[in-house]
N, CA, C and O of each residue as an XYZ file, in Angstrom:
320
protein
N       8.487    -15.143      8.871
C       7.543    -16.099      8.327
C       8.223    -17.006      7.307
O       7.627    -17.975      6.837
N       9.454    -16.696      6.973
C      10.267    -17.546      6.109
C       9.675    -17.733      4.714
O       9.646    -18.851      4.198
N       9.197    -16.632      4.093
C       8.699    -16.699      2.719
C       9.867    -16.765      1.755
O      10.952    -16.268      2.055
N       9.650    -17.377      0.594
C      10.684    -17.394     -0.432
C      10.760    -16.021     -1.094
O       9.853    -15.202     -0.946
N      11.849    -15.773     -1.826
C      12.006    -14.519     -2.551
C      10.950    -14.430     -3.649
O      10.571    -15.459     -4.209
N      10.458    -13.219     -3.976
C       9.446    -13.085     -5.032
C      10.004    -13.475     -6.390
O      11.185    -13.269     -6.667
N       9.137    -14.048     -7.247
C       9.572    -14.492     -8.562
C       8.823    -13.819     -9.697
O       9.367    -13.716    -10.796
N       7.599    -13.358     -9.481
C       6.806    -12.846    -10.590
C       6.797    -11.329    -10.702
O       6.207    -10.808    -11.648
N       7.408    -10.608     -9.803
C       7.504     -9.165     -9.917
C       6.331     -8.384     -9.352
O       6.323     -7.158     -9.459
N       5.356     -9.025     -8.764
C       4.244     -8.304     -8.140
C       4.612     -7.983     -6.699
O       5.213     -8.800     -6.002
N       4.247     -6.794     -6.267
C       4.512     -6.455     -4.876
C       3.373     -5.596     -4.344
O       2.564     -5.071     -5.110
N       3.321     -5.463     -3.045
C       2.261     -4.669     -2.422
C       2.819     -3.943     -1.210
O       3.668     -4.465     -0.487
N       2.333     -2.750     -1.008
C       2.555     -1.984      0.204
C       1.208     -1.977      0.912
O       0.170     -1.878      0.259
N       1.210     -2.079      2.213
C      -0.051     -2.014      2.943
C       0.210     -1.541      4.359
O       1.306     -1.696      4.896
N      -0.803     -0.971      4.938
C      -0.627     -0.461      6.286
C      -1.952     -0.106      6.926
O      -3.019     -0.287      6.340
N      -1.861      0.393      8.117
C      -3.031      0.781      8.891
C      -2.809      2.210      9.367
O      -1.900      2.484     10.150
N      -3.655      3.117      8.881
C      -3.589      4.503      9.317
C      -4.405      4.684     10.583
O      -5.498      4.131     10.704
N      -3.888      5.448     11.520
C      -4.564      5.674     12.792
C      -4.919      7.153     12.925
O      -4.051      8.018     12.810
N      -6.182      7.435     13.165
C      -6.710      8.789     13.342
C      -7.277      8.879     14.757
O      -8.436      8.523     14.970
N      -6.491      9.343     15.729
C      -6.957      9.338     17.127
C      -8.239     10.142     17.365
O      -8.999      9.827     18.281
N      -8.489     11.171     16.557
C      -9.695     11.986     16.731
C     -10.836     11.550     15.818
O     -11.847     12.244     15.706
N     -10.674     10.397     15.166
C     -11.698      9.885     14.262
C     -11.313     10.097     12.813
O     -10.830     11.167     12.442
N     -11.526      9.086     11.999
C     -11.168      9.177     10.586
C     -12.363      9.678      9.772
O     -13.509      9.478     10.174
N     -12.103     10.333      8.621
C     -13.175     10.993      7.876
C     -13.799     10.173      6.742
O     -14.613     10.704      5.985
N     -13.442      8.906      6.608
C     -13.841      8.142      5.430
C     -15.136      7.364      5.622
O     -15.456      6.926      6.727
N     -15.882      7.200      4.519
C     -17.115      6.410      4.529
C     -16.779      4.925      4.598
O     -15.652      4.515      4.318
N     -17.770      4.130      4.973
C     -17.561      2.688      5.130
C     -17.726      1.965      3.800
O     -18.641      1.157      3.640
N     -16.862      2.246      2.865
C     -16.849      1.501      1.610
C     -15.402      1.371      1.130
O     -14.530      2.123      1.565
N     -15.155      0.427      0.245
C     -13.812      0.233     -0.298
C     -13.600      1.251     -1.413
O     -14.438      1.389     -2.303
N     -12.494      1.949     -1.361
C     -12.165      2.961     -2.349
C     -10.936      2.510     -3.132
O      -9.866      2.323     -2.553
N     -11.084      2.336     -4.446
C      -9.991      1.911     -5.310
C      -9.537      3.064     -6.180
O     -10.338      3.900     -6.597
N      -8.250      3.098     -6.446
C      -7.655      4.067     -7.364
C      -6.780      3.259     -8.311
O      -5.853      2.574     -7.880
N      -7.079      3.344     -9.609
C      -6.319      2.577    -10.599
C      -5.387      3.494    -11.371
O      -5.761      4.606    -11.744
N      -4.180      3.023    -11.605
C      -3.199      3.750    -12.396
C      -2.493      2.789    -13.319
O      -2.802      1.597    -13.340
N      -1.567      3.288    -14.066
C      -0.819      2.451    -15.001
C       0.053      1.472    -14.223
O       1.062      1.862    -13.636
N      -0.337      0.206    -14.220
C       0.436     -0.834    -13.562
C       0.261     -0.926    -12.065
O       0.999     -1.658    -11.404
N      -0.712     -0.192    -11.504
C      -0.913     -0.316    -10.063
C      -2.367     -0.075     -9.689
O      -3.148      0.500    -10.447
N      -2.691     -0.528     -8.516
C      -4.013     -0.309     -7.922
C      -3.763      0.058     -6.467
O      -2.961     -0.580     -5.785
N      -4.446      1.076     -6.002
C      -4.330      1.483     -4.604
C      -5.732      1.599     -4.032
O      -6.711      1.681     -4.774
N      -5.821      1.605     -2.742
C      -7.127      1.766     -2.136
C      -7.056      1.859     -0.634
O      -5.995      1.723     -0.025
N      -8.219      2.095     -0.052
C      -8.311      2.180      1.396
C      -9.715      1.785      1.838
O     -10.668      1.825      1.060
N      -9.813      1.401      3.110
C     -11.084      0.931      3.668
C     -11.126      1.253      5.156
O     -10.175      0.969      5.885
N     -12.200      1.831      5.595
C     -12.374      2.132      7.017
C     -12.615      0.825      7.773
O     -13.538      0.081      7.443
N     -11.801      0.544      8.772
C     -11.978     -0.680      9.559
C     -12.507     -0.410     10.964
O     -12.960     -1.329     11.646
N     -12.450      0.845     11.397
C     -13.013      1.223     12.692
C     -13.182      2.740     12.688
O     -12.758      3.403     11.741
N     -13.787      3.294     13.720
C     -13.930      4.755     13.765
C     -12.589      5.506     13.759
O     -12.552      6.691     13.427
N     -11.491      4.833     14.121
C     -10.194      5.507     14.174
C      -9.123      4.888     13.277
O      -7.994      5.378     13.262
N      -9.441      3.822     12.524
C      -8.415      3.140     11.727
C      -8.852      2.946     10.278
O     -10.018      2.674      9.991
N      -7.877      3.093      9.370
C      -8.104      2.914      7.939
C      -7.011      1.992      7.393
O      -5.820      2.268      7.539
N      -7.434      0.897      6.764
C      -6.500     -0.010      6.091
C      -6.245      0.546      4.697
O      -7.192      0.939      4.016
N      -4.979      0.590      4.249
C      -4.655      1.084      2.918
C      -3.705      0.109      2.227
O      -3.015     -0.668      2.885
N      -3.675      0.157      0.900
C      -2.797     -0.734      0.138
C      -2.436     -0.121     -1.203
O      -3.169      0.706     -1.746
N      -1.297     -0.539     -1.724
C      -0.846     -0.213     -3.076
C      -0.308     -1.514     -3.661
O       0.631     -2.095     -3.117
N      -0.892     -1.973     -4.760
C      -0.436     -3.181     -5.445
C       0.218     -2.765     -6.755
O      -0.366     -2.007     -7.530
N       1.414     -3.253     -7.002
C       2.203     -2.833     -8.150
C       2.559     -4.032     -9.012
O       3.045     -5.043     -8.505
N       2.319     -3.925    -10.313
C       2.758     -4.942    -11.267
C       4.092     -4.494    -11.837
O       4.220     -3.375    -12.334
N       5.075     -5.362    -11.766
C       6.401     -5.020    -12.249
C       7.033     -6.249    -12.878
O       6.841     -7.367    -12.400
N       7.790     -6.041    -13.955
C       8.458     -7.170    -14.605
C       9.634     -7.668    -13.780
O      10.105     -8.784    -13.995
N      10.113     -6.867    -12.847
C      11.215     -7.257    -11.971
C      10.920     -6.772    -10.562
O      10.571     -5.606    -10.377
N      11.051     -7.638     -9.560
C      10.779     -7.190     -8.200
C      11.822     -6.213     -7.681
O      11.559     -5.497     -6.715
N      12.990     -6.165     -8.292
C      14.038     -5.258     -7.844
C      14.637     -5.716     -6.530
O      14.323     -6.800     -6.038
N      15.504     -4.885     -5.962
C      16.137     -5.280     -4.694
C      15.136     -5.250     -3.540
O      14.194     -4.458     -3.532
N      15.359     -6.114     -2.590
C      14.503     -6.162     -1.404
C      14.821     -4.960     -0.520
O      15.975     -4.741     -0.152
N      13.795     -4.186     -0.181
C      13.960     -2.991      0.648
C      13.315     -3.254      1.999
O      12.151     -3.648      2.070
N      14.066     -3.038      3.066
C      13.525     -3.247      4.408
C      13.535     -1.967      5.242
O      12.953     -1.938      6.327
N      14.179     -0.919      4.762
C      14.248      0.350      5.484
C      12.884      1.049      5.407
O      12.439      1.379      4.308
N      12.202      1.286      6.550
C      10.875      1.905      6.528
C      10.856      3.281      5.861
O       9.864      3.638      5.226
N      11.917      4.050      5.992
C      11.964      5.377      5.374
C      11.953      5.246      3.854
O      11.230      5.976      3.175
N      12.749      4.322      3.312
C      12.780      4.104      1.864
C      11.465      3.516      1.353
O      11.003      3.878      0.270
N      10.866      2.619      2.121
C       9.578      2.046      1.726
C       8.498      3.123      1.664
O       7.703      3.144      0.725
N       8.460      4.009      2.646
C       7.478      5.097      2.656
C       7.695      6.023      1.461
O       6.737      6.445      0.815
N       8.952      6.334      1.173
C       9.272      7.198      0.033
C       8.811      6.557     -1.280
O       8.204      7.225     -2.117
N       9.097      5.273     -1.458
C       8.709      4.574     -2.682
C       7.180      4.510     -2.817
O       6.651      4.723     -3.907
N       6.478      4.222     -1.735
C       5.016      4.162     -1.773
C       4.434      5.522     -2.156
O       3.515      5.585     -2.973
N       4.944      6.602     -1.587
C       4.464      7.949     -1.917
C       4.714      8.293     -3.382
O       3.861      8.888     -4.040
N       5.883      7.917     -3.888
C       6.203      8.187     -5.293
C       5.238      7.451     -6.219
O       4.844      7.989     -7.254
N       4.858      6.234     -5.862
C       3.940      5.464     -6.698
C       2.581      6.138     -6.829
O       2.017      6.183     -7.922
N       2.051      6.660     -5.733
C       0.715      7.246     -5.784
C       0.718      8.728     -6.172
O      -0.334      9.274     -6.504
N       1.857      9.373     -6.136
C       1.926     10.777     -6.565
C       1.736     10.924     -8.069
O       1.306     11.979     -8.535
N       2.044      9.903     -8.818
C       1.933      9.988    -10.268
C       0.575      9.496    -10.718
O       0.287      9.488    -11.914
């Protein structure tokens, strides 16, 4: 998509969880607030859930494209 490099230090992780046997969540937006971040999820269909983690940071840090490292970083953010 040819976006420019980030300048303000805000970043987001987002994805779509798939539950082939049906997902267990109610049809409302669920937010979780922490120090410098907001996470949440929303049921978009009987089998899919959209999720996100928004992080405020003074520095965007290095660009990470490895899915394994991105998953690890996202998990670390919400574990605390």
